[in-house]
N, C-alpha and C positions, 0 to 999 in steps of 0.2 A: 504494500500500500504506500502510496506517495502522500506525504503530509504537506498540506498547503501552508502558506504563510499565516493564514488566520489561526490555524491550530497552533503553529509554532509561537505566534504572538501571545496566545492564551497562556501557554506554558511559561513564556518569559515573564508575563505579568504575575503569574503565581510565584515564580522564582523571586521576583522583586518583593512580593508580599511576604514571603518567608524570610527574606533578609530583614525586612522591616520588623517582623515579629521577633526575630533574634535580637535585634537592637533594642526593642521594647523590653525584652527579658534582661538584657545586660544593663538597662537603665532602671531596672526594678519597677516597671510600670505595674499598675493595678492588674490583678489577675483577670478581672472582668473584661478589661480592654484586650488583653492577650487572647482570651478565649473567644471573644467576638471576632478578632482577626483570624484566628485559627479556623473558626467556623466558616468564615468567608472563603478561605483557601479550600477547605473541604468541599464547599458547594461548587467552587470553580473547577476543582478536579472532577467532581461528579459530572458536571455539565460537559467538560472536555471529553471525558470518557464516552458520554452519550453521543457526542458529535462523531468521534472516531468510530465507535461501533456502528452507528447508523450509516456512515459512509462505507464502512466495510461490508455491511449487509447489501447495500446497493451494488457495490463492486462485485461481491460474490455472486449475486444473482445475474448480473450482466455478463460476467465472464464464465459462468457455469457452462459445462459441456451440455450438449443436447440430451445426453443420457440422464434419464429421470433419477436414477439412484445417486449419481454424483451430485446433481443439483440439490437433491434432498439433503445429502450429507453437508454440503456447503452452507445451505440455509440453516440447518441444525447447529452447525458450528458458530455461525454468526449470531443466532439467537442465544446460544449458550454464553457467548461473549457479552451480549446485552444483559443477560441475567446476572452474570458476575459483576458487571459494572454498577449494579444497583445494590 
């Protein structure tokens, strides 16, 4: 799967958020502020995983062989990824 710039930018944004959280911890910020930011990163990770999995599902279906069994296997694999991402 090829990852587009939008997905890469999401990950870079999360990376920046995590660096900010580490700085907050080093500065002994209130735990509620830290938890709020960690929750935001977790949500961003979940959304990014959803985007990647949904893109993968479309790719699997489009690239599947005409053979019904192989198509079913690829779709099941993509659905399993979606389930794991939740």
